[in-house]
C-alpha positions as CSV (number, residue, x, y, z in Angstrom):
1,M,-1.8,18.9,-5.6
2,R,-4.1,19.4,-8.6
3,M,-6.9,16.9,-9.4
4,L,-7.2,16.2,-13.1
5,L,-9.9,13.5,-12.9
6,P,-12.8,13.3,-12.3
7,Q,-12.8,17.1,-12.3
8,A,-10.1,19.7,-12.4
9,R,-9.5,21.4,-9.1
10,D,-7.0,21.9,-6.3
11,I,-7.2,19.1,-3.7
12,T,-5.4,18.3,-0.5
13,V,-3.6,15.1,0.2
14,A,-6.1,14.3,2.9
15,E,-9.0,14.7,0.4
16,A,-7.3,12.7,-2.3
17,Y,-6.4,9.8,0.0
18,D,-9.6,9.7,2.0
19,V,-10.9,6.1,2.7
20,S,-13.3,7.0,5.5
21,S,-16.3,5.8,3.5
22,R,-14.9,2.3,2.9
23,R,-16.4,-0.6,4.7
24,R,-15.7,-4.3,5.2
25,V,-16.4,-6.6,2.2
26,G,-16.7,-10.4,2.2
27,G,-15.7,-10.9,5.8
28,R,-12.5,-8.8,5.6
29,P,-11.6,-5.2,5.5
30,W,-11.6,-3.1,2.3
31,I,-8.0,-3.4,1.3
32,A,-6.1,-0.6,-0.4
33,M,-2.6,-1.0,-1.8
34,C,-0.3,2.1,-1.8
35,M,2.8,1.9,-4.0
36,I,5.2,4.1,-6.0
37,S,6.8,3.2,-9.3
38,S,8.9,4.9,-11.9
39,A,7.3,5.8,-15.3
40,D,8.9,2.6,-16.7
41,G,7.6,0.4,-13.9
42,A,10.5,0.2,-11.4
43,L,9.7,-0.2,-7.7
44,T,13.0,1.2,-6.5
45,L,15.8,3.5,-7.4
46,D,19.2,2.4,-6.3
47,D,17.4,-0.4,-4.4
48,K,15.4,2.1,-2.3
49,A,11.7,2.8,-2.9
50,E,11.8,6.1,-1.0
51,A,14.5,7.3,-3.5
52,L,11.7,7.4,-6.2
53,G,9.4,9.6,-4.3
54,N,9.0,13.3,-3.2
55,T,7.4,15.2,-0.4
56,T,3.9,14.8,-1.8
57,D,4.2,11.0,-2.2
58,R,5.6,10.7,1.3
59,A,2.7,12.8,2.7
60,A,0.2,10.6,0.8
61,F,1.7,7.4,2.1
62,L,1.8,8.6,5.7
63,H,-1.8,9.8,5.6
64,L,-3.0,6.3,4.6
65,H,-0.5,4.7,7.0
66,R,-2.0,6.7,9.9
67,S,-5.7,6.8,9.0
68,T,-6.6,3.2,8.0
69,D,-7.9,0.8,10.7
70,A,-5.1,-1.7,10.0
71,V,-1.8,-2.0,8.1
72,L,-0.7,-5.2,6.3
73,V,3.0,-5.4,5.3
74,G,5.6,-8.1,4.5
75,A,8.4,-8.7,7.0
76,A,11.1,-7.9,4.5
77,T,9.6,-4.4,4.1
78,V,9.5,-3.9,7.9
79,R,13.1,-4.9,8.1
80,A,14.1,-2.5,5.4
81,G,11.9,0.5,6.4
82,D,12.1,3.2,8.9
83,V,8.4,3.9,9.6
84,Y,7.5,0.7,11.4
85,S,6.9,1.2,15.0
86,P,3.8,0.1,17.0
87,L,0.6,1.7,15.8
88,A,-1.6,3.9,18.0
89,S,-4.1,2.2,20.2
90,G,-7.2,1.1,18.4
91,R,-5.3,0.3,15.2
92,N,-3.6,-2.9,14.2
93,L,-0.4,-3.8,12.4
94,Y,-0.2,-7.2,10.6
95,V,3.2,-8.4,9.5
96,A,3.2,-11.3,7.0
97,S,6.2,-13.5,7.9
98,R,7.1,-17.2,7.6
99,S,10.2,-16.8,9.8
100,G,8.9,-14.2,12.3
101,D,12.1,-12.1,11.8
102,L,11.1,-8.4,12.2
103,G,14.7,-7.2,12.2
104,A,15.7,-4.1,14.2
105,H,12.1,-3.3,15.0
106,A,11.3,-6.7,16.5
107,A,11.4,-5.8,20.2
108,S,9.1,-2.7,20.1
109,L,6.7,-4.3,17.7
110,R,6.4,-7.6,19.5
111,D,5.8,-5.8,22.8
112,A,2.8,-4.1,21.3
113,A,-0.5,-5.9,21.8
114,N,-1.8,-4.5,18.5
115,T,1.1,-6.0,16.4
116,H,0.3,-9.4,14.9
117,V,2.6,-11.7,12.9
118,V,0.6,-13.7,10.4
119,S,1.6,-16.5,8.0
120,G,0.0,-19.0,5.6
121,D,-2.4,-18.4,2.8
122,V,-3.4,-14.8,2.3
123,T,-7.1,-15.8,1.9
124,D,-7.1,-17.1,5.4
125,F,-5.3,-14.5,7.4
126,V,-7.0,-11.5,5.8
127,T,-10.2,-12.6,7.6
128,E,-8.3,-12.1,10.9
129,I,-7.7,-8.4,10.2
130,V,-9.8,-6.1,12.4
131,G,-11.6,-2.9,11.1
132,D,-13.2,-1.5,8.0
133,T,-10.0,-0.5,6.1
134,C,-6.6,-2.0,5.7
135,L,-3.6,-0.5,3.9
136,L,-1.4,-3.0,2.0
137,E,2.2,-1.7,2.0
138,G,4.1,-4.4,0.1
139,G,6.5,-5.8,-0.6
140,A,6.2,-7.0,-4.2
141,V,5.7,-10.7,-3.3
142,L,2.9,-10.0,-0.8
143,N,1.3,-7.6,-3.3
144,G,1.4,-10.3,-5.9
145,Q,-0.2,-12.8,-3.7
146,M,-3.0,-10.4,-2.7
147,L,-3.7,-9.4,-6.2
148,A,-3.7,-12.9,-7.5
149,A,-6.2,-13.9,-4.8
150,G,-8.5,-10.9,-5.7
151,L,-8.1,-9.4,-2.2
152,V,-7.1,-5.8,-3.3
153,D,-10.1,-3.5,-3.7
154,E,-8.3,-0.2,-4.5
155,V,-4.8,0.8,-5.5
156,F,-3.1,4.2,-4.9
157,L,-0.2,4.4,-7.3
158,T,2.3,7.2,-7.5
159,V,4.1,7.4,-10.8
160,A,7.4,9.1,-10.5
161,P,8.6,11.1,-13.6
162,R,11.8,9.0,-13.8
163,F,13.0,6.2,-16.1
164,V,15.1,3.7,-14.3
165,S,15.7,0.9,-16.7
166,D,18.1,-1.6,-15.1
167,D,16.5,-4.8,-13.5
168,A,14.5,-3.2,-10.7
169,T,11.6,-5.1,-9.2
170,R,8.0,-4.2,-10.2
171,I,5.4,-3.3,-7.5
172,A,3.9,-6.9,-7.7
173,F,5.6,-10.2,-8.3
174,G,4.3,-13.8,-8.2
175,P,1.3,-15.7,-9.6
176,P,-0.8,-14.0,-12.3
177,A,-3.6,-11.8,-11.2
178,S,-7.0,-11.3,-13.0
179,R,-6.7,-9.7,-16.4
180,D,-9.8,-7.6,-15.8
181,T,-9.4,-3.9,-16.1
182,W,-9.7,-1.5,-13.2
183,S,-11.5,1.8,-13.0
184,L,-9.3,5.0,-12.8
185,T,-11.4,6.9,-10.3
186,Q,-9.0,9.8,-9.6
187,L,-5.9,11.3,-11.1
188,C,-3.8,14.1,-9.5
189,V,-0.5,15.8,-10.3
190,D,1.8,17.9,-8.2
191,E,4.2,20.7,-9.1
192,E,7.0,18.2,-9.7
193,D,5.0,16.3,-12.3
194,F,4.4,13.3,-10.1
195,L,1.1,11.5,-10.9
196,F,-1.1,10.2,-8.2
197,A,-3.6,7.6,-9.6
198,R,-6.5,5.9,-7.7
199,Y,-7.8,2.7,-9.2
200,Q,-10.7,0.6,-8.0
201,R,-11.6,-2.9,-9.0
202,Q,-14.6,-2.7,-11.3
203,S,-16.6,-5.5,-9.7
204,R,-16.7,-3.7,-6.3
């Protein structure tokens, strides 16, 4: 991976996606959202987010998934994904769900003491999240709620060099978020021309 901003140099995924310096803010963890979209804004390709990505994007996601103190994800994403198993001891998984349906992963997740099913207003349940850092992994509705509530501090966005068109969902959906601009704090590219952008809310 090659960093383009803030300075041109080679960089590892672990360096580019390091959040070890982040700390709690306003009674909740520092919340980073990690998503991928096509160059024309699609969240999925043939209804699968993973079909947009490549090896570097997968490594970046897994690094954050494994290194943050907590993970927050919508139940629909858990039901559709293949990475959701109980987290290691000392870390916590929070699944936002009104129904409590965790799909095929339900038994193993519910048996783990560090899996928590949360519901209600996002501004309320984020204060229950333990640790300094939390990774928001979607889906689009939960992302939209979190952005609208001003609860996302940082966004890691992979832009795949693909143009999907069609009617694919965007990475966030729901109530309007703040129209304030964000700071592009880092931009990287890999050998397949995937872009890896890191945005931070300017007021933080």
